Backbone of each chain as nested JSON, in Angstrom:
{
  "chains": [
    {"id": "A", "residues": [
      {"number": 1, "name": "MET", "atoms": {"N": [103.309, 132.801, 107.768], "CA": [103.482, 131.837, 106.73], "C": [104.391, 131.7, 106.063]}},
      {"number": 2, "name": "PRO", "atoms": {"N": [104.645, 130.542, 105.189], "CA": [105.822, 130.506, 103.913], "C": [105.167, 131.397, 102.837]}},
      {"number": 3, "name": "THR", "atoms": {"N": [106.649, 131.278, 102.287], "CA": [106.191, 131.762, 101.121], "C": [105.472, 131.22, 100.031]}},
      {"number": 4, "name": "PRO", "atoms": {"N": [104.8, 131.569, 98.952], "CA": [103.893, 131.033, 98.162], "C": [103.836, 129.508, 97.349]}},
      {"number": 5, "name": "SER", "atoms": {"N": [105.237, 129.621, 97.337], "CA": [105.634, 128.641, 96.235], "C": [105.504, 127.251, 97.428]}},
      {"number": 6, "name": "LYS", "atoms": {"N": [106.265, 127.231, 98.576], "CA": [106.529, 126.575, 99.583], "C": [105.277, 126.226, 100.257]}},
      {"number": 7, "name": "GLN", "atoms": {"N": [104.409, 126.814, 99.86], "CA": [103.249, 126.861, 100.542], "C": [102.076, 126.075, 99.385]}},
      {"number": 8, "name": "GLU", "atoms": {"N": [102.576, 126.498, 98.294], "CA": [101.798, 125.41, 97.313], "C": [102.381, 123.574, 97.445]}},
      {"number": 9, "name": "GLN", "atoms": {"N": [103.795, 123.49, 97.55], "CA": [104.018, 122.248, 97.926], "C": [103.641, 121.445, 98.98]}},
      {"number": 10, "name": "ILE", "atoms": {"N": [103.5, 122.335, 99.961], "CA": [103.309, 121.511, 100.787], "C": [101.525, 121.357, 100.9]}},
      {"number": 11, "name": "LEU", "atoms": {"N": [100.648, 121.951, 99.829], "CA": [99.36, 120.949, 99.672], "C": [99.108, 120.878, 98.87]}},
      {"number": 12, "name": "GLN", "atoms": {"N": [100.052, 120.911, 98.271], "CA": [100.434, 119.381, 96.82], "C": [100.3, 118.218, 97.537]}},
      {"number": 13, "name": "THR", "atoms": {"N": [101.62, 118.26, 98.386], "CA": [102.264, 117.147, 99.214], "C": [100.461, 116.621, 99.961]}},
      {"number": 14, "name": "HIS", "atoms": {"N": [100.004, 117.304, 100.883], "CA": [99.276, 116.722, 101.977], "C": [97.795, 117.111, 101.653]}},
      {"number": 15, "name": "ALA", "atoms": {"N": [97.615, 117.236, 99.751], "CA": [95.999, 117.203, 99.362], "C": [95.456, 116.314, 99.836]}},
      {"number": 16, "name": "GLY", "atoms": {"N": [95.885, 114.851, 99.918], "CA": [95.134, 113.849, 99.911], "C": [94.247, 114.42, 101.641]}},
      {"number": 17, "name": "LEU", "atoms": {"N": [94.909, 114.362, 102.149], "CA": [95.066, 114.592, 103.904], "C": [93.766, 115.641, 104.61]}},
      {"number": 18, "name": "ILE", "atoms": {"N": [94.151, 116.513, 103.176], "CA": [93.23, 117.708, 103.147], "C": [91.616, 117.573, 102.811]}},
      {"number": 19, "name": "GLY", "atoms": {"N": [92.01, 116.898, 101.962], "CA": [90.499, 116.4, 101.219], "C": [89.57, 115.725, 101.964]}},
      {"number": 20, "name": "ALA", "atoms": {"N": [90.311, 114.704, 102.466], "CA": [90.131, 113.788, 103.081], "C": [89.149, 114.514, 104.523]}},
      {"number": 21, "name": "VAL", "atoms": {"N": [89.699, 115.039, 105.125], "CA": [89.093, 115.673, 106.291], "C": [87.72, 116.507, 105.726]}},
      {"number": 22, "name": "VAL", "atoms": {"N": [88.069, 117.336, 104.456], "CA": [86.961, 117.926, 104.332], "C": [85.61, 117.28, 104.317]}},
      {"number": 23, "name": "GLN", "atoms": {"N": [86.381, 116.182, 102.955], "CA": [85.11, 115.278, 102.573], "C": [84.547, 114.184, 103.851]}},
      {"number": 24, "name": "THR", "atoms": {"N": [85.293, 113.961, 104.746], "CA": [84.301, 113.151, 106.269], "C": [83.837, 114.566, 106.806]}},
      {"number": 25, "name": "ILE", "atoms": {"N": [84.173, 115.719, 107.11], "CA": [82.983, 116.395, 107.531], "C": [81.499, 116.818, 106.307]}},
      {"number": 26, "name": "TYR", "atoms": {"N": [81.787, 117.256, 105.309], "CA": [80.255, 117.108, 104.126], "C": [80.008, 115.787, 104.358]}},
      {"number": 27, "name": "HIS", "atoms": {"N": [80.687, 115.128, 104.534], "CA": [79.582, 112.994, 104.349], "C": [80.294, 112.405, 104.855]}},
      {"number": 28, "name": "PRO", "atoms": {"N": [79.896, 112.684, 106.359], "CA": [80.292, 112.011, 107.684], "C": [79.499, 110.074, 107.732]}},
      {"number": 29, "name": "GLU", "atoms": {"N": [78.517, 110.559, 106.62], "CA": [77.837, 109.249, 106.377], "C": [79.053, 107.935, 105.804]}},
      {"number": 30, "name": "LEU", "atoms": {"N": [80.306, 108.242, 105.447], "CA": [81.604, 107.913, 104.488], "C": [81.92, 106.676, 105.773]}},
      {"number": 31, "name": "ASN", "atoms": {"N": [82.203, 107.538, 107.004], "CA": [82.65, 107.276, 108.094], "C": [82.65, 105.873, 108.096]}},
      {"number": 32, "name": "ASN", "atoms": {"N": [80.993, 105.355, 107.956], "CA": [80.638, 104.021, 107.763], "C": [80.547, 102.88, 107.296]}},
      {"number": 33, "name": "SER", "atoms": {"N": [80.983, 103.838, 105.852], "CA": [81.035, 102.977, 104.41], "C": [82.58, 102.686, 104.517]}},
      {"number": 34, "name": "LEU", "atoms": {"N": [83.572, 103.214, 105.499], "CA": [84.634, 102.351, 104.809], "C": [85.16, 101.202, 105.411]}},
      {"number": 35, "name": "SER", "atoms": {"N": [84.63, 100.611, 104.41], "CA": [84.925, 98.73, 104.918], "C": [86.379, 98.582, 104.688]}},
      {"number": 36, "name": "LEU", "atoms": {"N": [86.648, 99.223, 104.082], "CA": [88.656, 99.155, 104.372], "C": [89.2, 98.412, 105.58]}},
      {"number": 37, "name": "PHE", "atoms": {"N": [88.268, 99.311, 106.608], "CA": [88.818, 99.127, 107.93], "C": [87.592, 98.112, 108.692]}}
    ]},
    {"id": "B", "residues": [
      {"number": 1, "name": "MET", "atoms": {"N": [114.778, 115.202, 118.688], "CA": [114.761, 115.572, 116.899], "C": [113.404, 115.038, 116.712]}},
      {"number": 2, "name": "LYS", "atoms": {"N": [113.57, 113.366, 117.055], "CA": [112.501, 112.672, 117.058], "C": [111.601, 112.995, 117.48]}},
      {"number": 3, "name": "GLN", "atoms": {"N": [111.289, 113.135, 118.965], "CA": [110.042, 113.382, 119.846], "C": [109.566, 114.683, 118.783]}},
      {"number": 4, "name": "SER", "atoms": {"N": [110.285, 115.73, 118.475], "CA": [109.752, 117.071, 118.763], "C": [109.147, 116.731, 117.188]}},
      {"number": 5, "name": "GLU", "atoms": {"N": [109.718, 115.951, 116.284], "CA": [108.38, 115.902, 114.522], "C": [107.153, 115.01, 115.015]}},
      {"number": 6, "name": "GLN", "atoms": {"N": [107.281, 114.0, 115.989], "CA": [106.264, 113.142, 116.169], "C": [104.701, 114.191, 117.015]}},
      {"number": 7, "name": "ASN", "atoms": {"N": [105.904, 115.15, 118.039], "CA": [105.096, 116.213, 118.724], "C": [104.041, 116.792, 117.564]}},
      {"number": 8, "name": "GLY", "atoms": {"N": [104.846, 117.447, 116.651], "CA": [104.712, 118.134, 115.354], "C": [103.678, 117.532, 114.742]}},
      {"number": 9, "name": "TRP", "atoms": {"N": [103.127, 116.134, 114.667], "CA": [102.498, 115.638, 113.704], "C": [101.3, 115.52, 115.217]}},
      {"number": 10, "name": "LEU", "atoms": {"N": [101.717, 115.269, 116.088], "CA": [100.243, 114.663, 117.109], "C": [99.547, 116.371, 117.207]}},
      {"number": 11, "name": "GLY", "atoms": {"N": [100.46, 117.461, 117.049], "CA": [99.507, 118.869, 117.042], "C": [98.621, 118.464, 116.153]}},
      {"number": 12, "name": "LEU", "atoms": {"N": [99.055, 118.391, 114.763], "CA": [98.226, 118.776, 113.485], "C": [97.343, 117.438, 113.446]}},
      {"number": 13, "name": "VAL", "atoms": {"N": [97.572, 116.305, 114.149], "CA": [96.51, 115.284, 114.128], "C": [95.511, 116.269, 115.041]}},
      {"number": 14, "name": "ALA", "atoms": {"N": [95.644, 116.568, 116.434], "CA": [94.805, 117.339, 117.487], "C": [93.921, 118.055, 116.995]}},
      {"number": 15, "name": "ALA", "atoms": {"N": [94.689, 119.168, 116.216], "CA": [93.658, 119.732, 115.508], "C": [93.384, 119.475, 114.254]}},
      {"number": 16, "name": "ILE", "atoms": {"N": [93.016, 118.142, 113.811], "CA": [92.203, 117.868, 112.595], "C": [90.722, 117.437, 113.356]}},
      {"number": 17, "name": "ARG", "atoms": {"N": [91.198, 116.551, 114.62], "CA": [90.171, 116.06, 115.674], "C": [89.396, 116.874, 116.126]}},
      {"number": 18, "name": "LYS", "atoms": {"N": [89.61, 118.306, 116.554], "CA": [88.948, 119.356, 116.708], "C": [88.259, 119.574, 115.651]}},
      {"number": 19, "name": "ILE", "atoms": {"N": [88.673, 120.233, 114.483], "CA": [87.795, 120.484, 113.315], "C": [86.798, 119.26, 113.351]}},
      {"number": 20, "name": "ILE", "atoms": {"N": [86.851, 117.962, 113.265], "CA": [85.773, 117.058, 112.529], "C": [85.197, 117.408, 113.865]}},
      {"number": 21, "name": "ASN", "atoms": {"N": [85.615, 117.495, 114.706], "CA": [84.298, 118.124, 116.274], "C": [83.3, 119.303, 115.979]}},
      {"number": 22, "name": "GLY", "atoms": {"N": [83.896, 120.416, 115.018], "CA": [83.362, 120.814, 115.368], "C": [83.827, 122.433, 115.054]}},
      {"number": 23, "name": "ASN", "atoms": {"N": [85.037, 122.206, 115.851], "CA": [85.746, 123.753, 116.023], "C": [85.97, 124.432, 114.175]}},
      {"number": 24, "name": "ARG", "atoms": {"N": [85.919, 125.363, 114.04], "CA": [86.069, 126.046, 112.669], "C": [87.046, 127.15, 113.182]}},
      {"number": 25, "name": "GLU", "atoms": {"N": [87.467, 127.618, 114.323], "CA": [88.481, 128.905, 115.214], "C": [89.515, 128.924, 114.285]}},
      {"number": 26, "name": "ASN", "atoms": {"N": [89.864, 129.918, 113.874], "CA": [91.387, 130.575, 113.32], "C": [92.969, 130.308, 114.94]}},
      {"number": 27, "name": "SER", "atoms": {"N": [91.985, 129.957, 115.761], "CA": [92.864, 130.068, 117.077], "C": [93.618, 128.127, 117.385]}},
      {"number": 28, "name": "LEU", "atoms": {"N": [92.67, 127.457, 115.911], "CA": [93.832, 125.878, 116.055], "C": [95.037, 126.356, 115.26]}},
      {"number": 29, "name": "LEU", "atoms": {"N": [95.165, 127.548, 114.657], "CA": [96.903, 127.792, 113.664], "C": [97.394, 127.53, 115.13]}},
      {"number": 30, "name": "ALA", "atoms": {"N": [97.125, 127.804, 116.134], "CA": [98.289, 128.636, 117.586], "C": [99.008, 127.354, 117.847]}},
      {"number": 31, "name": "GLY", "atoms": {"N": [100.345, 128.005, 118.138], "CA": [100.918, 126.27, 118.437], "C": [101.688, 126.019, 117.223]}},
      {"number": 32, "name": "LEU", "atoms": {"N": [101.105, 125.595, 116.228], "CA": [101.641, 124.678, 114.906], "C": [102.282, 124.918, 114.388]}},
      {"number": 33, "name": "ASP", "atoms": {"N": [103.653, 124.612, 113.672], "CA": [104.616, 124.972, 112.607], "C": [104.069, 124.75, 111.392]}},
      {"number": 34, "name": "GLU", "atoms": {"N": [105.146, 126.056, 110.714], "CA": [104.257, 126.405, 108.978], "C": [103.439, 125.516, 108.545]}},
      {"number": 35, "name": "GLU", "atoms": {"N": [104.014, 124.342, 108.304], "CA": [103.565, 122.932, 107.189], "C": [102.111, 123.014, 108.095]}},
      {"number": 36, "name": "ASP", "atoms": {"N": [102.283, 122.598, 109.466], "CA": [100.902, 122.138, 110.015], "C": [99.817, 123.49, 109.911]}},
      {"number": 37, "name": "GLN", "atoms": {"N": [100.1, 124.976, 109.642], "CA": [99.365, 125.767, 109.1], "C": [98.722, 126.185, 108.31]}},
      {"number": 38, "name": "VAL", "atoms": {"N": [99.31, 125.345, 107.201], "CA": [99.323, 125.496, 105.887], "C": [98.203, 124.521, 105.691]}},
      {"number": 39, "name": "ILE", "atoms": {"N": [98.484, 123.125, 106.262], "CA": [97.532, 122.522, 106.429], "C": [95.88, 122.598, 106.797]}},
      {"number": 40, "name": "ILE", "atoms": {"N": [96.177, 123.069, 107.906], "CA": [95.056, 123.349, 109.221], "C": [93.92, 124.524, 108.06]}},
      {"number": 41, "name": "ASP", "atoms": {"N": [94.707, 126.024, 107.839], "CA": [94.014, 126.817, 107.308], "C": [93.469, 125.914, 105.735]}},
      {"number": 42, "name": "ALA", "atoms": {"N": [94.1, 125.418, 105.223], "CA": [93.5, 124.749, 103.766], "C": [91.923, 124.055, 104.01]}},
      {"number": 43, "name": "ILE", "atoms": {"N": [92.096, 123.056, 105.268], "CA": [90.95, 122.547, 105.321], "C": [89.955, 123.562, 106.015]}},
      {"number": 44, "name": "LEU", "atoms": {"N": [90.202, 124.545, 106.873], "CA": [89.186, 125.559, 106.965], "C": [88.709, 125.881, 106.15]}},
      {"number": 45, "name": "LYS", "atoms": {"N": [89.735, 126.689, 104.784], "CA": [88.947, 127.274, 103.931], "C": [88.239, 126.071, 102.929]}},
      {"number": 46, "name": "GLY", "atoms": {"N": [88.735, 124.826, 102.814], "CA": [88.095, 123.802, 102.533], "C": [86.735, 123.602, 102.407]}},
      {"number": 47, "name": "ILE", "atoms": {"N": [86.232, 123.899, 103.853], "CA": [84.995, 123.422, 104.303], "C": [84.116, 124.736, 104.328]}},
      {"number": 48, "name": "GLN", "atoms": {"N": [85.063, 125.775, 103.869], "CA": [83.915, 126.669, 103.683], "C": [83.856, 126.68, 101.888]}},
      {"number": 49, "name": "ASP", "atoms": {"N": [84.885, 126.713, 100.94], "CA": [84.842, 126.816, 99.58], "C": [85.397, 125.34, 99.534]}},
      {"number": 50, "name": "PRO", "atoms": {"N": [84.894, 124.154, 99.009], "CA": [85.62, 122.99, 98.705], "C": [85.93, 123.335, 97.376]}},
      {"number": 51, "name": "THR", "atoms": {"N": [85.365, 124.328, 96.673], "CA": [86.925, 124.202, 95.389], "C": [88.165, 124.997, 95.381]}},
      {"number": 52, "name": "SER", "atoms": {"N": [87.896, 125.281, 96.806], "CA": [89.387, 125.778, 96.919], "C": [90.551, 124.934, 97.694]}},
      {"number": 53, "name": "LEU", "atoms": {"N": [89.989, 123.401, 97.392], "CA": [90.428, 122.075, 97.59], "C": [91.913, 122.236, 96.949]}},
      {"number": 54, "name": "PRO", "atoms": {"N": [92.872, 121.738, 97.013], "CA": [94.086, 121.386, 96.41], "C": [93.564, 119.906, 95.747]}},
      {"number": 55, "name": "LYS", "atoms": {"N": [94.406, 120.075, 94.883], "CA": [94.447, 118.646, 93.535], "C": [95.285, 117.196, 94.287]}},
      {"number": 56, "name": "ALA", "atoms": {"N": [95.071, 116.088, 94.575], "CA": [95.68, 115.299, 95.158], "C": [96.115, 114.939, 93.642]}},
      {"number": 57, "name": "ASP", "atoms": {"N": [96.059, 114.969, 92.529], "CA": [96.467, 114.04, 91.367], "C": [97.864, 115.164, 91.109]}},
      {"number": 58, "name": "GLN", "atoms": {"N": [98.202, 116.403, 91.743], "CA": [99.001, 117.241, 91.355], "C": [100.509, 116.948, 91.978]}},
      {"number": 59, "name": "GLN", "atoms": {"N": [100.46, 115.838, 92.777], "CA": [101.367, 115.719, 94.161], "C": [102.699, 115.337, 93.227]}},
      {"number": 60, "name": "PRO", "atoms": {"N": [103.75, 116.466, 93.281], "CA": [104.949, 116.389, 92.424], "C": [106.189, 114.745, 93.685]}},
      {"number": 61, "name": "ASP", "atoms": {"N": [105.896, 115.226, 94.645], "CA": [106.875, 113.899, 95.411], "C": [105.691, 113.548, 96.46]}},
      {"number": 62, "name": "ALA", "atoms": {"N": [105.181, 112.244, 96.398], "CA": [103.931, 111.872, 97.092], "C": [104.89, 111.16, 98.649]}},
      {"number": 63, "name": "THR", "atoms": {"N": [106.309, 110.9, 98.408], "CA": [107.016, 110.714, 99.405], "C": [106.806, 111.524, 100.579]}},
      {"number": 64, "name": "ALA", "atoms": {"N": [106.801, 112.432, 100.455], "CA": [106.706, 113.293, 101.3], "C": [105.892, 113.664, 102.574]}},
      {"number": 65, "name": "ALA", "atoms": {"N": [104.6, 112.986, 101.912], "CA": [103.746, 112.488, 102.428], "C": [103.808, 111.147, 103.891]}},
      {"number": 66, "name": "ALA", "atoms": {"N": [105.255, 110.755, 103.744], "CA": [105.114, 109.178, 104.279], "C": [105.046, 109.447, 105.585]}},
      {"number": 67, "name": "PRO", "atoms": {"N": [105.974, 110.648, 106.614], "CA": [105.369, 110.579, 108.076], "C": [103.744, 110.948, 108.948]}},
      {"number": 68, "name": "MET", "atoms": {"N": [103.303, 111.393, 107.454], "CA": [101.974, 111.934, 108.16], "C": [101.151, 110.284, 108.093]}},
      {"number": 69, "name": "LEU", "atoms": {"N": [101.549, 109.76, 106.496], "CA": [100.574, 108.747, 106.593], "C": [101.349, 107.505, 107.55]}},
      {"number": 70, "name": "ALA", "atoms": {"N": [101.903, 107.203, 107.668], "CA": [103.009, 106.314, 109.09], "C": [102.173, 106.473, 110.238]}},
      {"number": 71, "name": "GLN", "atoms": {"N": [101.979, 107.87, 110.186], "CA": [101.597, 108.503, 112.407], "C": [100.148, 107.948, 111.871]}},
      {"number": 72, "name": "LEU", "atoms": {"N": [99.673, 108.294, 110.807], "CA": [98.189, 107.837, 110.924], "C": [97.884, 106.29, 110.968]}},
      {"number": 73, "name": "ILE", "atoms": {"N": [98.827, 105.55, 109.979], "CA": [98.877, 104.267, 109.952], "C": [98.885, 103.666, 111.49]}},
      {"number": 74, "name": "SER", "atoms": {"N": [99.812, 104.051, 112.126], "CA": [100.241, 103.477, 113.29], "C": [99.313, 103.937, 114.533]}},
      {"number": 75, "name": "SER", "atoms": {"N": [98.578, 104.785, 114.549], "CA": [97.818, 105.163, 115.28], "C": [96.478, 104.486, 115.251]}},
      {"number": 76, "name": "ALA", "atoms": {"N": [96.138, 104.069, 113.792], "CA": [94.873, 103.579, 113.283], "C": [94.968, 102.256, 113.938]}},
      {"number": 77, "name": "GLY", "atoms": {"N": [96.044, 101.654, 113.766], "CA": [96.866, 99.949, 114.331], "C": [96.705, 100.314, 115.738]}},
      {"number": 78, "name": "ARG", "atoms": {"N": [97.026, 100.813, 116.581], "CA": [96.608, 100.939, 117.271], "C": [95.208, 101.397, 118.388]}},
      {"number": 79, "name": "GLY", "atoms": {"N": [94.02, 101.225, 117.183], "CA": [92.756, 101.548, 117.532], "C": [92.074, 102.795, 117.833]}},
      {"number": 80, "name": "ASP", "atoms": {"N": [93.412, 103.746, 117.128], "CA": [92.455, 105.14, 116.983], "C": [91.148, 105.361, 116.317]}},
      {"number": 81, "name": "HIS", "atoms": {"N": [90.373, 105.92, 116.702], "CA": [88.954, 105.792, 115.609], "C": [89.111, 107.026, 114.429]}},
      {"number": 82, "name": "ASP", "atoms": {"N": [89.812, 108.233, 115.092], "CA": [90.038, 109.63, 114.062], "C": [90.618, 108.827, 112.971]}},
      {"number": 83, "name": "ALA", "atoms": {"N": [92.017, 108.461, 113.601], "CA": [93.135, 107.871, 112.265], "C": [92.891, 107.06, 111.253]}},
      {"number": 84, "name": "VAL", "atoms": {"N": [91.801, 106.215, 112.072], "CA": [91.043, 105.267, 110.746], "C": [89.858, 105.915, 109.831]}},
      {"number": 85, "name": "ILE", "atoms": {"N": [89.498, 107.081, 110.742], "CA": [88.236, 107.79, 109.831], "C": [89.582, 108.741, 108.618]}},
      {"number": 86, "name": "MET", "atoms": {"N": [90.186, 109.179, 109.442], "CA": [91.424, 110.087, 108.038], "C": [91.818, 109.454, 107.318]}},
      {"number": 87, "name": "LEU", "atoms": {"N": [92.34, 107.928, 107.564], "CA": [93.023, 107.185, 106.76], "C": [91.949, 106.5, 105.925]}},
      {"number": 88, "name": "GLY", "atoms": {"N": [90.884, 106.38, 106.132], "CA": [89.75, 105.723, 105.008], "C": [89.429, 106.996, 103.797]}},
      {"number": 89, "name": "GLY", "atoms": {"N": [89.188, 107.517, 104.897], "CA": [88.843, 109.158, 104.19], "C": [90.022, 109.189, 102.627]}},
      {"number": 90, "name": "MET", "atoms": {"N": [91.179, 109.482, 102.786], "CA": [92.268, 109.318, 102.329], "C": [92.6, 108.127, 101.274]}},
      {"number": 91, "name": "ALA", "atoms": {"N": [92.639, 106.918, 101.613], "CA": [92.162, 105.597, 100.536], "C": [91.483, 105.597, 99.8]}},
      {"number": 92, "name": "GLU", "atoms": {"N": [89.881, 106.222, 100.151], "CA": [88.698, 106.701, 99.037], "C": [89.571, 107.285, 97.972]}},
      {"number": 93, "name": "GLN", "atoms": {"N": [89.918, 108.531, 98.587], "CA": [90.504, 109.333, 97.497], "C": [91.941, 108.991, 96.444]}},
      {"number": 94, "name": "MET", "atoms": {"N": [92.606, 108.053, 97.303], "CA": [93.628, 107.753, 96.411], "C": [93.034, 106.494, 95.481]}},
      {"number": 95, "name": "SER", "atoms": {"N": [91.852, 105.721, 96.058], "CA": [91.395, 104.627, 94.96], "C": [91.488, 105.324, 93.664]}},
      {"number": 96, "name": "LYS", "atoms": {"N": [90.576, 106.429, 94.145], "CA": [90.029, 107.777, 92.381], "C": [91.024, 107.666, 91.858]}},
      {"number": 97, "name": "ALA", "atoms": {"N": [92.224, 108.162, 92.131], "CA": [93.301, 108.754, 91.5], "C": [93.531, 107.39, 90.574]}},
      {"number": 98, "name": "GLY", "atoms": {"N": [93.882, 106.838, 90.759], "CA": [93.851, 105.351, 90.191], "C": [95.428, 105.134, 89.979]}},
      {"number": 99, "name": "GLY", "atoms": {"N": [96.101, 104.32, 88.962], "CA": [97.928, 104.415, 89.399], "C": [98.321, 103.301, 90.594]}},
      {"number": 100, "name": "ASP", "atoms": {"N": [99.446, 104.295, 90.872], "CA": [100.035, 103.674, 92.091], "C": [99.484, 103.719, 93.536]}},
      {"number": 101, "name": "LEU", "atoms": {"N": [98.481, 105.44, 93.449], "CA": [97.868, 105.793, 94.748], "C": [96.991, 104.851, 95.039]}},
      {"number": 102, "name": "ALA", "atoms": {"N": [96.101, 104.45, 93.796], "CA": [95.141, 103.384, 94.098], "C": [95.651, 101.916, 94.504]}},
      {"number": 103, "name": "SER", "atoms": {"N": [96.72, 101.734, 94.209], "CA": [97.366, 100.58, 94.828], "C": [97.997, 100.272, 95.811]}},
      {"number": 104, "name": "LEU", "atoms": {"N": [97.97, 101.584, 96.323], "CA": [98.657, 102.421, 97.991], "C": [97.266, 102.091, 98.734]}},
      {"number": 105, "name": "SER", "atoms": {"N": [96.55, 102.6, 98.433], "CA": [95.179, 102.412, 99.126], "C": [94.543, 101.326, 99.344]}},
      {"number": 106, "name": "ALA", "atoms": {"N": [94.863, 100.543, 98.552], "CA": [94.622, 98.889, 98.644], "C": [95.457, 97.959, 99.73]}},
      {"number": 107, "name": "VAL", "atoms": {"N": [96.962, 98.474, 100.276], "CA": [97.6, 97.855, 100.714], "C": [97.715, 98.363, 102.408]}},
      {"number": 108, "name": "ILE", "atoms": {"N": [96.859, 99.51, 102.044], "CA": [96.759, 100.796, 103.786], "C": [96.417, 99.729, 104.61]}},
      {"number": 109, "name": "LYS", "atoms": {"N": [95.121, 98.554, 104.37], "CA": [94.825, 98.657, 105.659], "C": [95.774, 96.803, 106.132]}},
      {"number": 110, "name": "ASN", "atoms": {"N": [96.433, 96.866, 105.13], "CA": [97.589, 95.523, 105.353], "C": [98.036, 95.899, 106.414]}},
      {"number": 111, "name": "MET", "atoms": {"N": [98.48, 97.537, 106.312], "CA": [99.952, 98.014, 107.007], "C": [99.09, 98.421, 108.422]}},
      {"number": 112, "name": "VAL", "atoms": {"N": [97.704, 98.794, 108.267], "CA": [97.416, 99.329, 109.535], "C": [97.231, 97.826, 110.423]}},
      {"number": 113, "name": "ASP", "atoms": {"N": [96.968, 96.91, 109.936], "CA": [97.378, 95.347, 110.591], "C": [98.328, 94.801, 110.785]}},
      {"number": 114, "name": "GLY", "atoms": {"N": [99.02, 95.63, 110.295], "CA": [100.239, 94.967, 110.866], "C": [101.707, 94.537, 109.826]}},
      {"number": 115, "name": "GLU", "atoms": {"N": [101.352, 94.498, 108.567], "CA": [101.869, 94.386, 107.87], "C": [103.31, 94.951, 107.324]}},
      {"number": 116, "name": "ARG", "atoms": {"N": [105.023, 94.164, 107.266], "CA": [105.547, 95.129, 107.206], "C": [106.588, 94.765, 106.023]}},
      {"number": 117, "name": "SER", "atoms": {"N": [106.33, 93.956, 105.829], "CA": [107.676, 93.497, 103.999], "C": [106.825, 94.21, 102.581]}},
      {"number": 118, "name": "ILE", "atoms": {"N": [107.429, 94.933, 102.783], "CA": [107.966, 95.549, 101.535], "C": [107.892, 94.682, 100.049]}},
      {"number": 119, "name": "ASP", "atoms": {"N": [108.049, 93.773, 100.069], "CA": [107.901, 92.999, 99.037], "C": [106.324, 92.697, 98.743]}},
      {"number": 120, "name": "LYS", "atoms": {"N": [105.803, 92.154, 100.009], "CA": [104.372, 91.565, 100.281], "C": [103.39, 92.686, 99.898]}},
      {"number": 121, "name": "LEU", "atoms": {"N": [104.34, 93.87, 99.845], "CA": [103.319, 95.439, 100.092], "C": [103.149, 96.128, 98.28]}},
      {"number": 122, "name": "CYS", "atoms": {"N": [104.461, 95.477, 98.003], "CA": [104.561, 96.423, 96.119], "C": [104.433, 95.331, 95.615]}},
      {"number": 123, "name": "THR", "atoms": {"N": [103.782, 94.176, 95.523], "CA": [103.376, 93.125, 94.727], "C": [102.659, 94.076, 93.367]}},
      {"number": 124, "name": "ARG", "atoms": {"N": [102.147, 94.943, 93.565], "CA": [101.209, 95.297, 92.631], "C": [101.853, 96.966, 92.196]}},
      {"number": 125, "name": "MET", "atoms": {"N": [102.736, 97.341, 92.756], "CA": [103.094, 98.839, 92.671], "C": [104.59, 99.122, 91.577]}},
      {"number": 126, "name": "GLY", "atoms": {"N": [104.232, 99.907, 90.781], "CA": [105.491, 100.885, 90.083], "C": [106.572, 101.172, 90.813]}},
      {"number": 127, "name": "PRO", "atoms": {"N": [107.574, 101.949, 90.415], "CA": [108.625, 102.244, 91.061], "C": [108.266, 103.691, 91.941]}},
      {"number": 128, "name": "GLN", "atoms": {"N": [107.14, 104.326, 91.349], "CA": [106.775, 105.716, 92.459], "C": [106.209, 104.903, 93.412]}},
      {"number": 129, "name": "GLY", "atoms": {"N": [105.039, 104.253, 93.566], "CA": [104.531, 103.7, 94.459], "C": [105.705, 102.488, 95.397]}},
      {"number": 130, "name": "GLU", "atoms": {"N": [106.8, 102.127, 95.022], "CA": [107.156, 101.182, 95.786], "C": [108.201, 101.926, 96.77]}},
      {"number": 131, "name": "SER", "atoms": {"N": [108.644, 103.743, 96.336], "CA": [109.342, 104.458, 97.386], "C": [108.915, 105.356, 98.277]}},
      {"number": 132, "name": "LEU", "atoms": {"N": [107.381, 105.363, 98.324], "CA": [106.218, 105.679, 98.906], "C": [106.136, 104.803, 100.201]}},
      {"number": 133, "name": "ILE", "atoms": {"N": [105.582, 103.076, 99.751], "CA": [105.845, 102.475, 100.689], "C": [107.158, 102.208, 101.359]}},
      {"number": 134, "name": "THR", "atoms": {"N": [108.351, 102.116, 100.616], "CA": [109.308, 102.325, 101.503], "C": [109.931, 103.27, 102.516]}},
      {"number": 135, "name": "ALA", "atoms": {"N": [109.258, 104.32, 102.15], "CA": [109.374, 105.534, 102.812], "C": [108.225, 104.988, 104.286]}},
      {"number": 136, "name": "ILE", "atoms": {"N": [107.073, 104.914, 104.236], "CA": [106.35, 104.668, 104.844], "C": [106.765, 103.99, 105.764]}},
      {"number": 137, "name": "ILE", "atoms": {"N": [107.075, 102.618, 105.129], "CA": [107.617, 101.636, 106.292], "C": [108.938, 101.852, 107.514]}},
      {"number": 138, "name": "THR", "atoms": {"N": [109.608, 102.695, 106.547], "CA": [110.813, 103.487, 107.59], "C": [110.297, 104.119, 108.569]}},
      {"number": 139, "name": "GLU", "atoms": {"N": [109.355, 105.059, 107.882], "CA": [108.92, 105.773, 109.22], "C": [108.109, 105.132, 110.366]}},
      {"number": 140, "name": "LEU", "atoms": {"N": [107.622, 104.163, 109.545], "CA": [106.507, 103.026, 110.883], "C": [107.771, 102.476, 111.561]}},
      {"number": 141, "name": "SER", "atoms": {"N": [108.888, 102.111, 111.136], "CA": [109.763, 100.906, 112.111], "C": [110.318, 102.14, 112.939]}},
      {"number": 142, "name": "LYS", "atoms": {"N": [110.603, 103.351, 112.939], "CA": [110.599, 104.295, 114.13], "C": [109.71, 103.952, 115.014]}},
      {"number": 143, "name": "LEU", "atoms": {"N": [108.194, 104.395, 114.385], "CA": [107.159, 104.545, 115.276], "C": [106.945, 103.498, 116.252]}},
      {"number": 144, "name": "ASP", "atoms": {"N": [106.949, 102.15, 115.615], "CA": [106.751, 100.921, 116.241], "C": [107.635, 100.789, 117.43]}},
      {"number": 145, "name": "VAL", "atoms": {"N": [109.089, 101.497, 117.121], "CA": [109.889, 101.038, 118.497], "C": [108.999, 101.459, 119.612]}},
      {"number": 146, "name": "HIS", "atoms": {"N": [108.513, 102.56, 119.444], "CA": [107.993, 103.243, 120.823], "C": [106.544, 102.576, 121.736]}}
    ]}
  ]
}
């Protein structure tokens, strides 16, 4: 694994993606409400 | 190089698909590069403990996320359902963050639908949002060629 600071940088860069995946798992009903698409 | 970069993202997207389909094994990390491992590890930990999730509004440089966003937008534009779901989740988070991220969430659909004009996409963007859109369009232009 990378150093803690590099790890933190990666986490912050991809926070949106990480949160989105977790949110999708906890709230699968959101998939259907994504009227954006 | 471009090929391996694309394969790297594909590996990450494949691992995310497995997680969405119920896989929670640490073996998902196998074969991924260190950046992707950090992302998958954070997702697995976030599923167990949502308070461990990193905060999206602390992003120091959102343009670093451009290749991943471009990959998802390109896949979604080709009808990839999982990419659409992931982008939708991200758009929802971005709209809550406000500012340029909220403006970006509003034009993601346009990019999925094929809009590549930076001028049109950036009408409501500040400088930070513009640099992110420009980075995404640059990445998309590489992907669109294939």
